[in-house]
N, C-alpha and C positions, 0 to 999 in steps of 0.2 A: 437424414440430418447431416449437415455439413458444418464442421467446426474447424476454424483456422486458428492456429496457435503461433503467435509471433514471439520470437525468442525461444523457440522450442529447443534450441541447442544447449540451453542451460543445464549443467550437470545436476543441479538441484531441482529446479522447477519442472523441467521436461518430464523426467520419469515420475515426479510427484503428481502431475496433472493426469497423466495416463493411468497411474495407479488409482486415482479417484474414479475416473470414467470406467475403467475396465475391470480392475480387481475388486473395487468396493461397490460401485453401482451396477456392474455387469451390463453396461449400456451397449447394446449391439446396434447394427444398422447405421453406423456413423462413418462418414468419410472424414478423416483427419487430414488437414493440410498443415504440414509441419514446416515452419518458415524460420530460417536462420542462415546468415551468410556462411556459416561453417558447414560445408557439405558433409563432412565426416560425421558431425554431431547429429544432424537430422536423419541421415541414413542409418546411423547406429540406433537412434531412438525409434525409427520405424521398425527395425528388427526386434527391438525390445517390446514394442507394442504388439507385434504379432505373437510373441511368446505369451504375453499377458492374455490376449484374446483367446489363444488356443487353450490356455489353462482353464479359462472360464467357459469355453465352448461357445463363443459368440463370434459373429461375423462383423468385421470392420475392415476398412481399407485405409491406406496411408499414401499421401502424396507429398513427398519432400520437395521443398522449393528454397532457392537461395535468397529470393527477394519477394516482397509482397505485391509487386506489380502484377495486377490482374489475378492475383491468387485468391481474392475474396469472392469471385463470381459464384453466386448461388449459396454463399455462406449464410447460415442462420445465426451463428455466434462467432465472434472474433475475440480471442483471448490475448491480451497484450501483457507479456512478461518481459519485454525487451528493455534493456538499458544500453545506451550507446557508449561504447568504449569507457565503461565505468571506471576501471582501475587507472587507465592512462589519463583520463581527464581529471580525476580526483587529484592525481599527483601534480598536474599542471596548476590546478587551483591552489593546492597546498603551497607550492613554491611561490606563486604570485602573492598570495595573502601574507605569507611569512616575510616577503620582501617589503611589504607596506606596513604591516602591523603584526609583529611576531606574537603578540599576546592575544590576538583575535581567535576565539574558539571556532573550530570547524564542526558544523552539525549538518545533519541530512536535509533539514528543511530551512533552518534559520541562517542568518548571517550571510556572508559573502558567498561561501560555497553553496549554501542552500539556494540562493538566487541564481548563481551560475549554472548549477545542476538543473534547476527548474527550466531554464531557457533551452538547454540541450534536450531534456526529456520531452518538453512541450513540442519542440520542433519535430522530433521523431513521431510522437503520438498524433500530432496534427496531420502529418503526412499519411500515417496509417488510416486516420479517420477520413481523409479525402478519398483514399482508395476505396474505403467501405462505401462512402456516399455514391461514388461513381459506379461501383460494380455490384453492390448488394445493399441498397439503401434501407431495406427493412431489417437488416441485421442489428443485433445488439453488440456493442463493444463492452466486454467485461475487462476492466482495466485494473492491473495490479502494479502499474509503473509509478514509482514515486518521483517527486512529491505529489501525492495522489490528488489533492484538491486542485492542483494547478494543471496536471496532465489531463485530468477529467475535464476541466474547463476548456482546455485547448481543443479536445475532441468534440465536446458538446457544441462549441462555436461553429463547427462545420455543418451542424444539423444532424449528427449521428446520435442515435439512442445510446446513452453512456451511463454506466454505473461503475463504481469503484469498490473493490473488496480489500479489507485489511483486518487482521485478527489481533492487532496489538492491544486493543482495549480489553481483551480477556485477561490481561495481566492484573487488572484491578480486582477481579474476582479472587485471584490468588492472594492478593494483599489482604482482602477482607478475611479470607480463611485463616491467614496468619494471625490477624488480630483476635480471632475467635479461638485460637489455640488448636486449630485442627491440623491433622497430619499434612505435611508438605507433599505435593504431587507435582508431576511434570506437566508441561504445556500439552494440551490446552485446558487442563484443570477441570476435567469432566465431572468428577465427583463434587467439587466445590460448586460448579455451575448448576448441578442438579439440586443443591441445597440452598443456594444463595441467589436471590433475585436482585437485579440492578436495573433501574431505569436510567438510561444513559444517552447522551447526545453532545454534539458540539461540532468541531471540525477534526478531520483525521489527525491522529496523534495528540490531540488535545480535546478529548471527550471527558465529560464530567458526569458524576453520579448524582442525580437529584433525589433518588430514593434507593435505599438498600434494605432488604428484608429477608427474613427466614421463610423459605417457601413452605415449610411444614407448619409452622405456628403462626405465620403472618407477623411476627414481631419486627418492629422497626429496629434495625441494627445500627443506625447512624449514631445514636448516643454512645454506644459502646465503642465504635470506631473513633469517635472524637476524643474519648477519654482514655483509651487503652492501647495506644500504639506499642508494638513490641520494641524492645530496646534496640534491636539491630536496624530498625527503620527510623529511629530518632535521628534528626539532623539531615535526612535525605531531602531532596527537593520536593518529593511527594509529600512528606510529612510537614515540611515548612509551609508548603502551599495550603495544605489542609488547616494548619494552625492560623495562617494569615487570612484565609477566606471562609473557612468553615465547611468547605465542600471538597470532595475527593476527586482529584484528576486520576484517570484510569490507566494511562499508557506507560507509566514508569518513567523514572528519571531520565533515561537515555533519550526519550522522545519529547517529554514536556519541556526539557531544557532549551529546545529549539525556539520556544515562543514566549517564555516567561522572563521577567527581570532577573538579572544576574544576582546570585547570592553566595558565590564561592563554591557551590557544589558541582559546578559544571565540569564535564570531561570532554576534551576535544577529540574528534575522530582522528585516528591515524591510518585508517584504511576505509574503503567503502566497497565491499564485495561480499558475495555469498560464499563463505568458506575460503580456504587458502589453496595454494597450489597443490599441497599434499592431499587435501580433501578432493580436489578435482581429479588428480591422477588416480586416486583410489576408486572414485565413483566410475570413472571411465573404464578402468580395469575390471570392475565388478560387472558393468554392463556387458563387456565382451565375454566374461565368463558365463553370464546368463544366456547370451546369444549362442555360445558354443555348447551349452548344456552342462557346463561344469559347476554351475551354481543355480540354486532355486530362484525362480522369478520373485518370490516373496522377499528375498534379501534386499530388493530395491524399495520396499515400502517405506523404510526410514532413510533419510529424514522426510517427513511429510510436509505438504503444504496445508496449513491449518485453515486457510480460507476455503469455504465450500464452493470451489470453482466449478466442479462437475455438477454438483447439485443445483447450483444457480443456473447453469447453462441448460440443464434438463428442465428445470422449472419454467424458465423463460420460453422454452419450446412447448410448454403445455403438458409435459409428461409427468409432472408431480407438483403438489403444492408444498410450499416451503416457508417456514418462519425464519427470519434472519435476525441474528443478534446485532449485527452492524452492517449497514450498507450505505455507501456514499452516493448521493443523488443531488441534482441541482435543487437548490432551496426554492420551493414554490409556496412556502409558508409553513412547512413542517417544523421549522424553528423560527418562530416569529420575531425573536430578538436579534436575529442576524439578517443581513441584507438578502433579498431575493436575488437569484442568479448565480450565487456562489455555490460550491459543492459543500454539503454538510453531511455529517454522519449521524444516523439514528438507527434504531431497529426498524424492521419492516416485514412484509410478507409478500410472497408470490402466490397468487391464486388464479388458476386457469390461465396461466401465461401472463397475468397482469401483475406488475410490481407496484406496491403501495408502501410509502414510508409511514412510520408512526410519528405522531406529533410529539414534540418535546419542548419543554420550557426551561430555559437556562435560569438558574438562581441569580438574583440581582447582584450578589456579591462577586460573581465571576464575570459579569458583563464587560468590565474594562479590558480584561485580558482576552476574553473570547472575541469581542468586537474588534479589538486592535489586530488580532491574528487574522480574522476574516478580512479586514481591510487590506492587510499585507498580501494575502492570497489574491484579492481582487486586483490590487495594483500590479502585481507581478504578471498576472494573466493579461491585464490590459496592456502592459508594456510589451509583452510578447505579441499580442494580436495586432498592435498598431506599430510595432517595431520602433517604439519611442523610448528614449532614455528617461524622460521626465517621470513617468509612473514608477520606474525602477528606482530612481533617486528618492522619490517620495516613500517607497517601501523601506529603503535603508534608513531614512529619517525616523520612521516609525518603529523600526526593529529594536527591541530592548536588548538584544545580544550584541549590538554594534555600539561600542562605547565612543569611538572617535569617528564622528560622521564625516568630517572633512577628508581624512585619510581613506575611509571606506569609499567615498565617492570617486577618489582618484583610482583606487584599486578596481572599482567597477569598470572604468574605461579599459584598463589592462586586461581584465577578464573577458570583456566583450571582444576585444581585438584577438585574444589568444584562441577563442573558440569560433571565430567568424566563419570558418569553413563549415561548421555545423549549424550555426544559428543565423547567419547572414549579418547584415549591418544594421545598426541602430542609430537613429538621428536624435 
């Protein structure tokens, strides 16, 4: 089995993905192609990976590469973790947006930065997908690059088999556990998920619970949730949305704010990266200590990647069957209330290498927000694929987080110009 990892130099996700494959799944017989422009990072990760494999007594190999040009030949799975110049480009967006509209909130998916970031990430993901199509057309792209519905759409448009993974909707299970007065636990809330069942679906970072029940007794928990929110949740965007619509959004305030009407609870991003410089230096030093034998390999297990990246990869290769709490796939009717062709998030299952999404019906009360969000995703993807400004302008007009449309449209031109070296020109 050949697995290519794009963005393997990430000090967070690189070790986390190998931890899943090697320490947890003990998956031998894999050639890992580690791809990142940072030579030191991928060579370091290869040495860490060998330590992990030795600990588990399994045979694997590593091929470090600086670029994905022809790196996907013979690949069964391509895992995309990459973000193009995340910190640098965020600061550019932040400066431009502040110059046009100082009050505009910056969010990961919504508003001006969400649109600008989408175009950059779609450009990179599309390039990766074209390489897959040319060199390993039967491979799956397992995509974790945000904004997920848009980067997945860019890859899928090239003809590559594409799925997106995100664990954010698990936050909703913790919220339900809080309502029930159960002890708090850390991510990924394993005990709560064992007790609480949630039927969920929507688009990434805006998934909704249509049913919530006690797995032991079968009791419907929605009446309790609607009537008994804890005091520390009152006034949050999640609580206000539950009160407004009667249905629980699952991704938490920091994510649902990207798509819903402003209500004063929003917080603007001041950075966009995984960890800070101190975290990065600590993790790199720890990897060197593991390589030199001064520290145990297990010290790299935390922080984890909570998405089941290795399990999904092995399942798609036919090595195991796997139920999935959340998987992003092109909508072929699994959520009939949303347009076909966009990427939607539901539960699903992989059986004998075949991936099937579960059907999900959105409650009618959430349709205006859900359908508007889906249309914004569609328009931004269309703008990218056609290199046309008109769909991007239409997306801004629809975006509820953009209050001054005229100013935002002028800012869009500045953002497109500032990032033209990555995204090309738009007419």
